[in-house]
C-alpha positions, 0 to 999 in steps of 0.5 A: 487475508486479515479480513478472515480474522474479523468476523469470528473475532467480532462474533466472539466479542459480541457474544461476550458482551451480550452474554454478560461475560467477565469485564476482563475478557471484554477488555482483552477482546477489545485489545485484540481487535485494536491490535488486529486493526493496527497490524492491518494498518501497518501492513497496508501502509507498507504495501502502499509505500512499496508500490508507490516506490516501485512505480516512482522508480519505474517512471524515473528509469523510463524517463532517463532512458528516453532522454538518454536516447535523445542525447545519443541522436546526432546533430544532423537528426535535429537539422533534418527533423522538425522537433517543434510545432 
């Protein structure tokens, strides 16, 4: 959604610079652009860390379920079945 903010913001900034607008206005627009990029970066970092955390948790749970199922098997299973190459 943040990609919708950039075109009008950059358009306004370019118009101000080319139109010879007030220097304070130019710095204010530059600050807003930097702020938008920082907020976008923070949210991107949060999204990446959340998705990595969820995937690690799912992998951990799947692996634990698999090994628990192996531990529940009887000793006779390992006597009857070939488990190594």
